[in-house]
N, C-alpha and C positions, 0 to 999 in steps of 0.2 A: 777599488784603486786606481790613479791614476797614472796614464798613459799620454806618452807622448809622438809625436807624429810625422817622420822625418820620410826624406827620401832617395835615389843618386838616380833619376831617368836620364836617359842617351838618346842626341839627336844626334840626324845628319843635316849637314853642308849638302844646300846644292846650287849651284848655275846654269842657266842656258837649259833647266829642264834635267840636269845628267848628275849625278850622284858625286862630290868632290872628297874626297879623302882631307879626313880634318887634324893629320898629323903634322907637328908645329905648328898648330896656327893658333893655341894659346899656351900659356906659359906654366897651366897650372899639367899636373901626371897623375899617375895610381898614387904614386910612392909620395906623392910633395901638388895634392892640390893647393889652387892658385886660391887664399880666401880674400871674399866678397862681401856687399853687402846680404846678410841673411841668408849665407852661406861659403858655399865654392865651388867653382869653375874645373875643368881638366879635359886632356885629352886620352880617348879613352880607345886604344887601337885607331880605329877608320874614324872613329865615333866623337862627337862632344860629350862629355857626362859632368853635367852637375848639380852637387849636393845643397839640399836643405836643412835650415836648422831644426831642432823638436820647437813642432808645435802643442801647444797644450789646448789650441782652441781651432776650429776651423775657420774662424777668420783669418788667424796666423797661421796655417796651414797655406790657405789660397792665395795670402800674402805672400809668404817666404818664396813659394814655388815662381810666379807671376815675378816676383821684384830680383831673381837670382838668372831667369831664364833671360827678362830686358836684360841684363845686364850683360849675356852671355851671346847676346845678338849684337849688342853695341862694339863687341870687340872683332865680328865678322862681318862687318857691315854691304858689304859687296859679293855675299851669300846669305843664299834663302835657309831660313836652319828651319828644318822641317821635321817633328815627332812622326815619324812612321815606323811600322813593326819592321820592314823591310824594305830594307835600301842596297839598288842593284848595282853594282859598280860593276861584276863583267871577269872571268880568270884574265886577261892578261891585265888591265889594270894593276886587280890586288899584287897582282905577280910582279908586279914591277915597285910595289914600296918596300920600306927599308923595315926588314927585320921585325921593328917590334911592331911596327905597324899590324902586321899579319895576328899576333897572338889575343887570341882566346882565352877566357877563362880564366884569369891569374891566376886564381886561388881556386879549390873546390868547392861547391855547393853540396849539396844531403838532398835525398828527400825523405820527407816524414812521413810517407806510407808504409815504403821499404824497411826505412832506419838507414839506408846504404847512402853510398856518394854516388853522385848521377856522375857519367861519363861524360867528359869536355867535351864543346861545341867543334863540328869539323870545321877548321878552316880553312879545309881547300874550295867551299861550295865560292860562287860566284858572286854571295851577296852578303849582309852583314844583317844583325837585327839588332833593334832597339827594346830598352825592356825598360822597367817602369819601376822600379824597386822600389818598395815600404818599407821601413824602419819602425817596430815599434818600440818603444820602452816602456821599463818598467821599475827597473831597477839600476843598480852601478855596482863597477869591480865585479862582477859577477866569472866565473871560470867558466870560458865556453864549452867545454870537456867534462863541466860536472855534471853527469847522470841526471841530477835530477831537473835540473835547467835545461839541459836539454830534449828528456821528458817534459817540461813543462812547456817548450816553442816549437815540441814538435806539437803538442795537442790545441797549441793556440793556430800554427799554420796549418793544422784538416778541417779546421773553423774556418778560418779564413779562407779555405779555397770555398767551403759552404759560401759564401757571403761576400765573395769580390770575386774570385773566381770561376764563378758561376755566370754571374752574372756578369762577366770576361765577351762570353761570350756573346754576348748582344751587341755590347757596345763597341768589339775588337771583331770583325770576321773575318780577320788574316789565319790563314789555316797552317801558311809555310813555315813563316817563325815557330810554331809550337810543335809543330814536328820538331824540331830540333832544339829546341831551345826552351827554358818556361813551360816547362810541364807540370802538371799539380803538385801539390809538394812541396817545392823548392823553393831549398831555405838556407840559412846561417845562422848559426845559434853566435848572440853576440853577448860582449860583456854587461851590454843593456838593457839589454833584447834579446831581439831576434829580428834577421833580416828575410822580409817576404820575396820571394825571387821568381813568381811566376806568370807576372801580369807585364804588360808589354806597355813599352809611353804610349798609348793610344789618349793615355787619359787625360793627357795633358794637350787636349785637342780642342777638348770644350770645358769650360767653368762648372756647367751642370755636371758631365762625370767626377772633376776633382770633388766636389761635394759630396755626390756617391760614394763615392770611394773613403774621403774622409769616413763618412757617419757608421759605411759597412763595416768600416776597421773596428770603430768602436763599438756596433753591434753584436759583432761576430765576440770580439773585448767579452760583454757587459753576458750575454748568449752563456756563455760559457762558463764564466762567474756563478754562471744561479745553477749552474748544475745541466743544462741542455746541450748537448754535446753532437749538437748537427749529422756531424759526420761516423756517428756511431749507429746513428735512423737512417742513415742512405750509405749505405756501403759502397754504392758503385759510383761517387762525385770521381774518384780520381780517373778511372774511364770517361767519364761522361767529358770532362775539362781536356784531356790526351785527347779522343775522338771529337773534339769541337761540337756533341750530339748539342744542340740547340733547343732544339723541341725535349729531346728530356729538361734538360737546365729549366726553361718556363716551364715545365708540366710543377717540377719539386719547389721553385720560387714563387708560385701561383698560392701553391697549395699554402707554403709556409709563410707566405706573404712579406717577403723578400723583396726588399727594391729593388730593382734592376731597368727600370726605365727611366733616359734622360730626357 
């Protein structure tokens, strides 16, 4: 099965060490992203978001991410663009933003473990979180509501929790974001495949982590195709991720020889 990998990470703008709202800073928005070479850019609430074109190879994936991110940074040269899982703005600063900048979770996402819709994040909190969503494509023109497609997406997402969710506890030590957003099994079915929504933007900070993300995503698919559904062998993956249990995560990954060190 040929798998294409894309992404839509969120990053934050800082000036003089303080987080600054990205509202109105670039032309694109959620409904109309601004096309750029290798992808697109947009404002998402108080963050900047960029989308990367589907990649068939690791080299292409790394290039797309770095190419679009560099173009985005060039659009706001007076600010530092930072990939941090949590940006603290303060309650008063957020309250002063336009209503469209305060919106979180424009569309619902789902939990592959419970098969239920996730609760929307709390927009009243004095901080915002930065996601590092991945898009895995293996088909086209599928109906996201088709039961067979949804089941396939859910199985892959649980496998991704094993190959990416567990390692993310090592390279992303932040617990604040995970308490409110990006819990285990978060996904959206797509016409081309699935959007995996558990990871934060932390994988953007290091090329070695980017390579791990690409390789482990493919390892998850290949393992599932060979009939080795790791989530069925370890039933507590969901709680390990949600509770940020690094000790248990390391023990499982060492036993199964899953790459997690960068």
